[in-house]
PDB file of N, CA, C and O in Angstrom:
ATOM      1  N   MET A   1     -33.226  28.249 -16.016  1.00  0.00           N
ATOM      2  CA  MET A   1     -32.915  26.990 -15.367  1.00  0.00           C
ATOM      3  C   MET A   1     -33.399  27.103 -13.921  1.00  0.00           C
ATOM      4  O   MET A   1     -33.184  28.121 -13.262  1.00  0.00           O
ATOM      5  N   SER A   2     -34.044  26.061 -13.445  1.00  0.00           N
ATOM      6  CA  SER A   2     -34.561  26.095 -12.077  1.00  0.00           C
ATOM      7  C   SER A   2     -33.421  25.931 -11.075  1.00  0.00           C
ATOM      8  O   SER A   2     -32.345  25.431 -11.402  1.00  0.00           O
ATOM      9  N   ASP A   3     -33.691  26.370  -9.843  1.00  0.00           N
ATOM     10  CA  ASP A   3     -32.677  26.270  -8.790  1.00  0.00           C
ATOM     11  C   ASP A   3     -32.276  24.824  -8.536  1.00  0.00           C
ATOM     12  O   ASP A   3     -31.098  24.526  -8.334  1.00  0.00           O
ATOM     13  N   LYS A   4     -33.249  23.935  -8.546  1.00  0.00           N
ATOM     14  CA  LYS A   4     -32.958  22.525  -8.272  1.00  0.00           C
ATOM     15  C   LYS A   4     -32.056  21.938  -9.356  1.00  0.00           C
ATOM     16  O   LYS A   4     -31.106  21.216  -9.055  1.00  0.00           O
ATOM     17  N   LEU A   5     -32.357  22.249 -10.613  1.00  0.00           N
ATOM     18  CA  LEU A   5     -31.552  21.747 -11.724  1.00  0.00           C
ATOM     19  C   LEU A   5     -30.144  22.354 -11.681  1.00  0.00           C
ATOM     20  O   LEU A   5     -29.155  21.665 -11.931  1.00  0.00           O
ATOM     21  N   LEU A   6     -30.068  23.640 -11.365  1.00  0.00           N
ATOM     22  CA  LEU A   6     -28.774  24.304 -11.282  1.00  0.00           C
ATOM     23  C   LEU A   6     -27.931  23.710 -10.149  1.00  0.00           C
ATOM     24  O   LEU A   6     -26.741  23.450 -10.326  1.00  0.00           O
ATOM     25  N   ARG A   7     -28.558  23.496  -8.982  1.00  0.00           N
ATOM     26  CA  ARG A   7     -27.847  22.889  -7.858  1.00  0.00           C
ATOM     27  C   ARG A   7     -27.341  21.498  -8.215  1.00  0.00           C
ATOM     28  O   ARG A   7     -26.217  21.133  -7.872  1.00  0.00           O
ATOM     29  N   THR A   8     -28.172  20.728  -8.903  1.00  0.00           N
ATOM     30  CA  THR A   8     -27.781  19.376  -9.301  1.00  0.00           C
ATOM     31  C   THR A   8     -26.607  19.421 -10.274  1.00  0.00           C
ATOM     32  O   THR A   8     -25.679  18.620 -10.164  1.00  0.00           O
ATOM     33  N   ALA A   9     -26.645  20.346 -11.217  1.00  0.00           N
ATOM     34  CA  ALA A   9     -25.562  20.465 -12.196  1.00  0.00           C
ATOM     35  C   ALA A   9     -24.257  20.891 -11.516  1.00  0.00           C
ATOM     36  O   ALA A   9     -23.196  20.347 -11.821  1.00  0.00           O
ATOM     37  N   VAL A  10     -24.330  21.849 -10.607  1.00  0.00           N
ATOM     38  CA  VAL A  10     -23.135  22.312  -9.899  1.00  0.00           C
ATOM     39  C   VAL A  10     -22.579  21.197  -9.024  1.00  0.00           C
ATOM     40  O   VAL A  10     -21.365  21.003  -8.962  1.00  0.00           O
ATOM     41  N   ASN A  11     -23.462  20.463  -8.347  1.00  0.00           N
ATOM     42  CA  ASN A  11     -23.037  19.353  -7.501  1.00  0.00           C
ATOM     43  C   ASN A  11     -22.337  18.275  -8.335  1.00  0.00           C
ATOM     44  O   ASN A  11     -21.302  17.743  -7.932  1.00  0.00           O
ATOM     45  N   ALA A  12     -22.908  17.959  -9.497  1.00  0.00           N
ATOM     46  CA  ALA A  12     -22.304  16.949 -10.375  1.00  0.00           C
ATOM     47  C   ALA A  12     -20.938  17.420 -10.873  1.00  0.00           C
ATOM     48  O   ALA A  12     -19.993  16.635 -10.946  1.00  0.00           O
ATOM     49  N   GLN A  13     -20.842  18.698 -11.213  1.00  0.00           N
ATOM     50  CA  GLN A  13     -19.568  19.240 -11.690  1.00  0.00           C
ATOM     51  C   GLN A  13     -18.516  19.190 -10.580  1.00  0.00           C
ATOM     52  O   GLN A  13     -17.364  18.838 -10.834  1.00  0.00           O
ATOM     53  N   ALA A  14     -18.904  19.535  -9.362  1.00  0.00           N
ATOM     54  CA  ALA A  14     -17.964  19.503  -8.237  1.00  0.00           C
ATOM     55  C   ALA A  14     -17.509  18.078  -7.960  1.00  0.00           C
ATOM     56  O   ALA A  14     -16.326  17.842  -7.714  1.00  0.00           O
ATOM     57  N   ARG A  15     -18.429  17.134  -7.997  1.00  0.00           N
ATOM     58  CA  ARG A  15     -18.061  15.731  -7.766  1.00  0.00           C
ATOM     59  C   ARG A  15     -17.119  15.224  -8.855  1.00  0.00           C
ATOM     60  O   ARG A  15     -16.162  14.505  -8.569  1.00  0.00           O
ATOM     61  N   LEU A  16     -17.393  15.599 -10.096  1.00  0.00           N
ATOM     62  CA  LEU A  16     -16.548  15.165 -11.204  1.00  0.00           C
ATOM     63  C   LEU A  16     -15.144  15.760 -11.075  1.00  0.00           C
ATOM     64  O   LEU A  16     -14.152  15.068 -11.304  1.00  0.00           O
ATOM     65  N   ARG A  17     -15.061  17.031 -10.711  1.00  0.00           N
ATOM     66  CA  ARG A  17     -13.755  17.670 -10.539  1.00  0.00           C
ATOM     67  C   ARG A  17     -12.993  17.006  -9.385  1.00  0.00           C
ATOM     68  O   ARG A  17     -11.796  16.745  -9.499  1.00  0.00           O
ATOM     69  N   ASN A  18     -13.682  16.738  -8.284  1.00  0.00           N
ATOM     70  CA  ASN A  18     -13.055  16.082  -7.136  1.00  0.00           C
ATOM     71  C   ASN A  18     -12.567  14.688  -7.528  1.00  0.00           C
ATOM     72  O   ASN A  18     -11.463  14.295  -7.150  1.00  0.00           O
ATOM     73  N   TRP A  19     -13.363  13.944  -8.270  1.00  0.00           N
ATOM     74  CA  TRP A  19     -12.969  12.603  -8.705  1.00  0.00           C
ATOM     75  C   TRP A  19     -11.706  12.690  -9.557  1.00  0.00           C
ATOM     76  O   TRP A  19     -10.793  11.878  -9.400  1.00  0.00           O
ATOM     77  N   GLY A  20     -11.650  13.664 -10.453  1.00  0.00           N
ATOM     78  CA  GLY A  20     -10.471  13.833 -11.302  1.00  0.00           C
ATOM     79  C   GLY A  20      -9.221  14.141 -10.493  1.00  0.00           C
ATOM     80  O   GLY A  20      -8.143  13.618 -10.778  1.00  0.00           O
ATOM     81  N   GLU A  21      -9.369  14.996  -9.477  1.00  0.00           N
ATOM     82  CA  GLU A  21      -8.220  15.326  -8.630  1.00  0.00           C
ATOM     83  C   GLU A  21      -7.755  14.121  -7.826  1.00  0.00           C
ATOM     84  O   GLU A  21      -6.555  13.894  -7.671  1.00  0.00           O
ATOM     85  N   VAL A  22      -8.714  13.346  -7.311  1.00  0.00           N
ATOM     86  CA  VAL A  22      -8.365  12.145  -6.546  1.00  0.00           C
ATOM     87  C   VAL A  22      -7.629  11.149  -7.436  1.00  0.00           C
ATOM     88  O   VAL A  22      -6.629  10.570  -7.012  1.00  0.00           O
ATOM     89  N   ARG A  23      -8.103  10.943  -8.649  1.00  0.00           N
ATOM     90  CA  ARG A  23      -7.453  10.003  -9.572  1.00  0.00           C
ATOM     91  C   ARG A  23      -6.051  10.493  -9.947  1.00  0.00           C
ATOM     92  O   ARG A  23      -5.113   9.700 -10.021  1.00  0.00           O
ATOM     93  N   ALA A  24      -5.914  11.795 -10.182  1.00  0.00           N
ATOM     94  CA  ALA A  24      -4.599  12.343 -10.535  1.00  0.00           C
ATOM     95  C   ALA A  24      -3.616  12.163  -9.378  1.00  0.00           C
ATOM     96  O   ALA A  24      -2.460  11.804  -9.599  1.00  0.00           O
ATOM     97  N   ASP A  25      -4.069  12.412  -8.146  1.00  0.00           N
ATOM     98  CA  ASP A  25      -3.203  12.202  -6.978  1.00  0.00           C
ATOM     99  C   ASP A  25      -2.791  10.740  -6.858  1.00  0.00           C
ATOM    100  O   ASP A  25      -1.632  10.440  -6.569  1.00  0.00           O
ATOM    101  N   ALA A  26      -3.737   9.830  -7.080  1.00  0.00           N
ATOM    102  CA  ALA A  26      -3.426   8.400  -6.986  1.00  0.00           C
ATOM    103  C   ALA A  26      -2.385   8.008  -8.035  1.00  0.00           C
ATOM    104  O   ALA A  26      -1.477   7.229  -7.746  1.00  0.00           O
ATOM    105  N   LEU A  27      -2.512   8.535  -9.232  1.00  0.00           N
ATOM    106  CA  LEU A  27      -1.544   8.215 -10.288  1.00  0.00           C
ATOM    107  C   LEU A  27      -0.164   8.784  -9.966  1.00  0.00           C
ATOM    108  O   LEU A  27       0.851   8.143 -10.235  1.00  0.00           O
ATOM    109  N   ARG A  28      -0.126   9.989  -9.391  1.00  0.00           N
ATOM    110  CA  ARG A  28       1.169  10.570  -9.015  1.00  0.00           C
ATOM    111  C   ARG A  28       1.838   9.740  -7.927  1.00  0.00           C
ATOM    112  O   ARG A  28       3.038   9.476  -7.994  1.00  0.00           O
ATOM    113  N   ARG A  29       1.063   9.330  -6.925  1.00  0.00           N
ATOM    114  CA  ARG A  29       1.635   8.501  -5.855  1.00  0.00           C
ATOM    115  C   ARG A  29       2.130   7.178  -6.413  1.00  0.00           C
ATOM    116  O   ARG A  29       3.184   6.684  -6.015  1.00  0.00           O
ATOM    117  N   ARG A  30       1.381   6.619  -7.318  1.00  0.00           N
ATOM    118  CA  ARG A  30       1.762   5.341  -7.924  1.00  0.00           C
ATOM    119  C   ARG A  30       3.063   5.495  -8.705  1.00  0.00           C
ATOM    120  O   ARG A  30       3.931   4.624  -8.644  1.00  0.00           O
ATOM    121  N   ALA A  31       3.201   6.590  -9.432  1.00  0.00           N
ATOM    122  CA  ALA A  31       4.426   6.834 -10.204  1.00  0.00           C
ATOM    123  C   ALA A  31       5.610   7.012  -9.265  1.00  0.00           C
ATOM    124  O   ALA A  31       6.709   6.539  -9.554  1.00  0.00           O
ATOM    125  N   ASP A  32       5.391   7.699  -8.130  1.00  0.00           N
ATOM    126  CA  ASP A  32       6.471   7.876  -7.159  1.00  0.00           C
ATOM    127  C   ASP A  32       6.906   6.541  -6.584  1.00  0.00           C
ATOM    128  O   ASP A  32       8.100   6.309  -6.396  1.00  0.00           O
ATOM    129  N   GLU A  33       5.953   5.658  -6.300  1.00  0.00           N
ATOM    130  CA  GLU A  33       6.301   4.347  -5.769  1.00  0.00           C
ATOM    131  C   GLU A  33       7.113   3.556  -6.786  1.00  0.00           C
ATOM    132  O   GLU A  33       8.064   2.865  -6.421  1.00  0.00           O
ATOM    133  N   GLY A  34       6.749   3.652  -8.037  1.00  0.00           N
ATOM    134  CA  GLY A  34       7.500   2.965  -9.079  1.00  0.00           C
ATOM    135  C   GLY A  34       8.914   3.503  -9.183  1.00  0.00           C
ATOM    136  O   GLY A  34       9.867   2.747  -9.373  1.00  0.00           O
ATOM    137  N   GLN A  35       9.042   4.810  -9.058  1.00  0.00           N
ATOM    138  CA  GLN A  35      10.362   5.432  -9.103  1.00  0.00           C
ATOM    139  C   GLN A  35      11.214   4.932  -7.948  1.00  0.00           C
ATOM    140  O   GLN A  35      12.392   4.625  -8.132  1.00  0.00           O
ATOM    141  N   SER A  36      10.635   4.849  -6.768  1.00  0.00           N
ATOM    142  CA  SER A  36      11.382   4.369  -5.604  1.00  0.00           C
ATOM    143  C   SER A  36      11.849   2.936  -5.806  1.00  0.00           C
ATOM    144  O   SER A  36      12.974   2.587  -5.447  1.00  0.00           O
ATOM    145  N   ALA A  37      10.986   2.108  -6.379  1.00  0.00           N
ATOM    146  CA  ALA A  37      11.351   0.712  -6.607  1.00  0.00           C
ATOM    147  C   ALA A  37      12.548   0.623  -7.549  1.00  0.00           C
ATOM    148  O   ALA A  37      13.452  -0.184  -7.332  1.00  0.00           O
ATOM    149  N   VAL A  38      12.556   1.441  -8.581  1.00  0.00           N
ATOM    150  CA  VAL A  38      13.672   1.437  -9.530  1.00  0.00           C
ATOM    151  C   VAL A  38      14.953   1.900  -8.835  1.00  0.00           C
ATOM    152  O   VAL A  38      16.022   1.333  -9.058  1.00  0.00           O
ATOM    153  N   GLU A  39      14.844   2.916  -8.004  1.00  0.00           N
ATOM    154  CA  GLU A  39      16.026   3.401  -7.290  1.00  0.00           C
ATOM    155  C   GLU A  39      16.564   2.340  -6.334  1.00  0.00           C
ATOM    156  O   GLU A  39      17.775   2.133  -6.252  1.00  0.00           O
ATOM    157  N   TYR A  40      15.666   1.665  -5.609  1.00  0.00           N
ATOM    158  CA  TYR A  40      16.113   0.608  -4.699  1.00  0.00           C
ATOM    159  C   TYR A  40      16.770  -0.537  -5.462  1.00  0.00           C
ATOM    160  O   TYR A  40      17.756  -1.103  -4.990  1.00  0.00           O
ATOM    161  N   MET A  41      16.247  -0.885  -6.622  1.00  0.00           N
ATOM    162  CA  MET A  41      16.855  -1.950  -7.421  1.00  0.00           C
ATOM    163  C   MET A  41      18.262  -1.541  -7.856  1.00  0.00           C
ATOM    164  O   MET A  41      19.168  -2.374  -7.885  1.00  0.00           O
ATOM    165  N   GLY A  42      18.449  -0.271  -8.192  1.00  0.00           N
ATOM    166  CA  GLY A  42      19.778   0.214  -8.559  1.00  0.00           C
ATOM    167  C   GLY A  42      20.755   0.121  -7.400  1.00  0.00           C
ATOM    168  O   GLY A  42      21.904  -0.282  -7.580  1.00  0.00           O
ATOM    169  N   ILE A  43      20.297   0.495  -6.211  1.00  0.00           N
ATOM    170  CA  ILE A  43      21.152   0.408  -5.022  1.00  0.00           C
ATOM    171  C   ILE A  43      21.518  -1.042  -4.740  1.00  0.00           C
ATOM    172  O   ILE A  43      22.671  -1.352  -4.441  1.00  0.00           O
ATOM    173  N   ILE A  44      20.533  -1.927  -4.835  1.00  0.00           N
ATOM    174  CA  ILE A  44      20.788  -3.354  -4.595  1.00  0.00           C
ATOM    175  C   ILE A  44      21.798  -3.890  -5.602  1.00  0.00           C
ATOM    176  O   ILE A  44      22.683  -4.665  -5.240  1.00  0.00           O
ATOM    177  N   ALA A  45      21.672  -3.480  -6.870  1.00  0.00           N
ATOM    178  CA  ALA A  45      22.605  -3.945  -7.898  1.00  0.00           C
ATOM    179  C   ALA A  45      24.034  -3.488  -7.584  1.00  0.00           C
ATOM    180  O   ALA A  45      24.982  -4.252  -7.766  1.00  0.00           O
ATOM    181  N   VAL A  46      24.189  -2.258  -7.117  1.00  0.00           N
ATOM    182  CA  VAL A  46      25.523  -1.751  -6.771  1.00  0.00           C
ATOM    183  C   VAL A  46      26.098  -2.520  -5.588  1.00  0.00           C
ATOM    184  O   VAL A  46      27.274  -2.886  -5.601  1.00  0.00           O
ATOM    185  N   VAL A  47      25.281  -2.768  -4.565  1.00  0.00           N
ATOM    186  CA  VAL A  47      25.753  -3.505  -3.389  1.00  0.00           C
ATOM    187  C   VAL A  47      26.160  -4.921  -3.776  1.00  0.00           C
ATOM    188  O   VAL A  47      27.192  -5.416  -3.322  1.00  0.00           O
ATOM    189  N   VAL A  48      25.356  -5.574  -4.613  1.00  0.00           N
ATOM    190  CA  VAL A  48      25.691  -6.934  -5.062  1.00  0.00           C
ATOM    191  C   VAL A  48      26.999  -6.920  -5.844  1.00  0.00           C
ATOM    192  O   VAL A  48      27.831  -7.812  -5.677  1.00  0.00           O
ATOM    193  N   ALA A  49      27.186  -5.916  -6.694  1.00  0.00           N
ATOM    194  CA  ALA A  49      28.434  -5.829  -7.464  1.00  0.00           C
ATOM    195  C   ALA A  49      29.634  -5.662  -6.538  1.00  0.00           C
ATOM    196  O   ALA A  49      30.676  -6.279  -6.756  1.00  0.00           O
ATOM    197  N   ILE A  50      29.496  -4.838  -5.515  1.00  0.00           N
ATOM    198  CA  ILE A  50      30.597  -4.652  -4.556  1.00  0.00           C
ATOM    199  C   ILE A  50      30.901  -5.955  -3.827  1.00  0.00           C
ATOM    200  O   ILE A  50      32.064  -6.319  -3.657  1.00  0.00           O
ATOM    201  N   ILE A  51      29.860  -6.655  -3.397  1.00  0.00           N
ATOM    202  CA  ILE A  51      30.058  -7.930  -2.695  1.00  0.00           C
ATOM    203  C   ILE A  51      30.743  -8.942  -3.605  1.00  0.00           C
ATOM    204  O   ILE A  51      31.643  -9.659  -3.168  1.00  0.00           O
ATOM    205  N   LEU A  52      30.324  -9.005  -4.870  1.00  0.00           N
ATOM    206  CA  LEU A  52      30.949  -9.947  -5.804  1.00  0.00           C
ATOM    207  C   LEU A  52      32.423  -9.618  -6.022  1.00  0.00           C
ATOM    208  O   LEU A  52      33.254 -10.521  -6.113  1.00  0.00           O
ATOM    209  N   VAL A  53      32.749  -8.340  -6.104  1.00  0.00           N
ATOM    210  CA  VAL A  53      34.151  -7.944  -6.265  1.00  0.00           C
ATOM    211  C   VAL A  53      34.951  -8.347  -5.031  1.00  0.00           C
ATOM    212  O   VAL A  53      36.062  -8.863  -5.148  1.00  0.00           O
ATOM    213  N   LEU A  54      34.383  -8.110  -3.848  1.00  0.00           N
ATOM    214  CA  LEU A  54      35.091  -8.475  -2.618  1.00  0.00           C
ATOM    215  C   LEU A  54      35.280  -9.983  -2.504  1.00  0.00           C
ATOM    216  O   LEU A  54      36.317 -10.444  -2.026  1.00  0.00           O
ATOM    217  N   LEU A  55      34.291 -10.750  -2.937  1.00  0.00           N
ATOM    218  CA  LEU A  55      34.411 -12.208  -2.882  1.00  0.00           C
ATOM    219  C   LEU A  55      35.359 -12.741  -3.952  1.00  0.00           C
ATOM    220  O   LEU A  55      36.050 -13.737  -3.737  1.00  0.00           O
ATOM    221  N   GLY A  56      35.389 -12.082  -5.093  1.00  0.00           N
ATOM    222  CA  GLY A  56      36.212 -12.542  -6.204  1.00  0.00           C
ATOM    223  C   GLY A  56      37.678 -12.203  -6.060  1.00  0.00           C
ATOM    224  O   GLY A  56      38.520 -12.810  -6.721  1.00  0.00           O
ATOM    225  N   THR A  57      37.993 -11.263  -5.223  1.00  0.00           N
ATOM    226  CA  THR A  57      39.393 -10.884  -5.015  1.00  0.00           C
ATOM    227  C   THR A  57      39.788 -11.205  -3.583  1.00  0.00           C
ATOM    228  O   THR A  57      38.961 -11.621  -2.772  1.00  0.00           O
ATOM    229  N   ASN A  58      41.020 -11.011  -3.296  1.00  0.00           N
ATOM    230  CA  ASN A  58      41.516 -11.244  -1.949  1.00  0.00           C
ATOM    231  C   ASN A  58      41.304 -10.009  -1.068  1.00  0.00           C
ATOM    232  O   ASN A  58      41.708  -9.990   0.094  1.00  0.00           O
ATOM    233  N   LEU A  59      40.678  -9.000  -1.623  1.00  0.00           N
ATOM    234  CA  LEU A  59      40.486  -7.746  -0.913  1.00  0.00           C
ATOM    235  C   LEU A  59      39.634  -7.930   0.338  1.00  0.00           C
ATOM    236  O   LEU A  59      39.907  -7.314   1.369  1.00  0.00           O
ATOM    237  N   GLY A  60      38.607  -8.769   0.257  1.00  0.00           N
ATOM    238  CA  GLY A  60      37.746  -9.015   1.413  1.00  0.00           C
ATOM    239  C   GLY A  60      38.515  -9.612   2.576  1.00  0.00           C
ATOM    240  O   GLY A  60      38.346  -9.193   3.721  1.00  0.00           O
ATOM    241  N   ALA A  61      39.363 -10.597   2.283  1.00  0.00           N
ATOM    242  CA  ALA A  61      40.170 -11.229   3.328  1.00  0.00           C
ATOM    243  C   ALA A  61      41.185 -10.241   3.893  1.00  0.00           C
ATOM    244  O   ALA A  61      41.452 -10.241   5.095  1.00  0.00           O
ATOM    245  N   THR A  62      41.742  -9.410   3.041  1.00  0.00           N
ATOM    246  CA  THR A  62      42.708  -8.407   3.487  1.00  0.00           C
ATOM    247  C   THR A  62      42.050  -7.405   4.435  1.00  0.00           C
ATOM    248  O   THR A  62      42.613  -7.054   5.471  1.00  0.00           O
ATOM    249  N   ILE A  63      40.862  -6.956   4.071  1.00  0.00           N
ATOM    250  CA  ILE A  63      40.137  -6.005   4.924  1.00  0.00           C
ATOM    251  C   ILE A  63      39.795  -6.656   6.258  1.00  0.00           C
ATOM    252  O   ILE A  63      39.977  -6.042   7.309  1.00  0.00           O
ATOM    253  N   ALA A  64      39.301  -7.891   6.228  1.00  0.00           N
ATOM    254  CA  ALA A  64      38.949  -8.601   7.462  1.00  0.00           C
ATOM    255  C   ALA A  64      40.175  -8.787   8.356  1.00  0.00           C
ATOM    256  O   ALA A  64      40.096  -8.593   9.569  1.00  0.00           O
ATOM    257  N   ALA A  65      41.301  -9.161   7.760  1.00  0.00           N
ATOM    258  CA  ALA A  65      42.526  -9.359   8.539  1.00  0.00           C
ATOM    259  C   ALA A  65      42.984  -8.050   9.167  1.00  0.00           C
ATOM    260  O   ALA A  65      43.431  -8.036  10.314  1.00  0.00           O
ATOM    261  N   GLU A  66      42.878  -6.967   8.436  1.00  0.00           N
ATOM    262  CA  GLU A  66      43.282  -5.656   8.960  1.00  0.00           C
ATOM    263  C   GLU A  66      42.373  -5.226  10.109  1.00  0.00           C
ATOM    264  O   GLU A  66      42.846  -4.666  11.099  1.00  0.00           O
ATOM    265  N   ILE A  67      41.083  -5.482   9.984  1.00  0.00           N
ATOM    266  CA  ILE A  67      40.149  -5.143  11.066  1.00  0.00           C
ATOM    267  C   ILE A  67      40.478  -5.943  12.318  1.00  0.00           C
ATOM    268  O   ILE A  67      40.521  -5.393  13.419  1.00  0.00           O
ATOM    269  N   VAL A  68      40.711  -7.245  12.149  1.00  0.00           N
ATOM    270  CA  VAL A  68      41.061  -8.099  13.295  1.00  0.00           C
ATOM    271  C   VAL A  68      42.349  -7.605  13.936  1.00  0.00           C
ATOM    272  O   VAL A  68      42.452  -7.547  15.162  1.00  0.00           O
ATOM    273  N   GLU A  69      43.320  -7.255  13.126  1.00  0.00           N
ATOM    274  CA  GLU A  69      44.602  -6.767  13.647  1.00  0.00           C
ATOM    275  C   GLU A  69      44.416  -5.481  14.453  1.00  0.00           C
ATOM    276  O   GLU A  69      45.006  -5.329  15.523  1.00  0.00           O
ATOM    277  N   GLN A  70      43.603  -4.561  13.947  1.00  0.00           N
ATOM    278  CA  GLN A  70      43.367  -3.303  14.654  1.00  0.00           C
ATOM    279  C   GLN A  70      42.607  -3.527  15.957  1.00  0.00           C
ATOM    280  O   GLN A  70      42.903  -2.884  16.965  1.00  0.00           O
ATOM    281  N   VAL A  71      41.637  -4.427  15.946  1.00  0.00           N
ATOM    282  CA  VAL A  71      40.886  -4.734  17.166  1.00  0.00           C
ATOM    283  C   VAL A  71      41.811  -5.351  18.203  1.00  0.00           C
ATOM    284  O   VAL A  71      41.740  -5.008  19.383  1.00  0.00           O
ATOM    285  N   GLU A  72      42.682  -6.263  17.769  1.00  0.00           N
ATOM    286  CA  GLU A  72      43.631  -6.892  18.695  1.00  0.00           C
ATOM    287  C   GLU A  72      44.624  -5.881  19.256  1.00  0.00           C
ATOM    288  O   GLU A  72      45.026  -5.978  20.415  1.00  0.00           O
ATOM    289  N   SER A  73      45.021  -4.909  18.432  1.00  0.00           N
ATOM    290  CA  SER A  73      45.959  -3.896  18.933  1.00  0.00           C
ATOM    291  C   SER A  73      45.294  -2.993  19.972  1.00  0.00           C
ATOM    292  O   SER A  73      45.968  -2.478  20.864  1.00  0.00           O
ATOM    293  N   ILE A  74      44.005  -2.801  19.866  1.00  0.00           N
ATOM    294  CA  ILE A  74      43.283  -1.974  20.840  1.00  0.00           C
ATOM    295  C   ILE A  74      43.028  -2.750  22.124  1.00  0.00           C
ATOM    296  O   ILE A  74      43.205  -2.221  23.221  1.00  0.00           O
ATOM    297  N   THR A  75      42.608  -4.013  21.982  1.00  0.00           N
ATOM    298  CA  THR A  75      42.254  -4.811  23.162  1.00  0.00           C
ATOM    299  C   THR A  75      43.466  -5.435  23.822  1.00  0.00           C
ATOM    300  O   THR A  75      43.376  -5.879  24.966  1.00  0.00           O
ATOM    301  N   GLY A  76      44.568  -5.481  23.155  1.00  0.00           N
ATOM    302  CA  GLY A  76      45.816  -5.979  23.745  1.00  0.00           C
ATOM    303  C   GLY A  76      45.949  -7.402  23.548  1.00  0.00           C
ATOM    304  O   GLY A  76      46.938  -7.996  23.977  1.00  0.00           O
TER     305      GLY A  76
END
């Protein structure tokens, strides 16, 4: 095999390997972003559930009244 042909083959192999690594990294980053989105949706669902419970019960008003009472006791 001539030097020129060998160099071309090695160069093509290196480019192909680099392309594969770049694509694999992109897919891993994409999967991580998807995972984060799912985790954020779970957190949002929990926060919404807590807010709905506080609105549906008198607990929210009780907590607010207690906070106001404590602030008034501090400020006089």
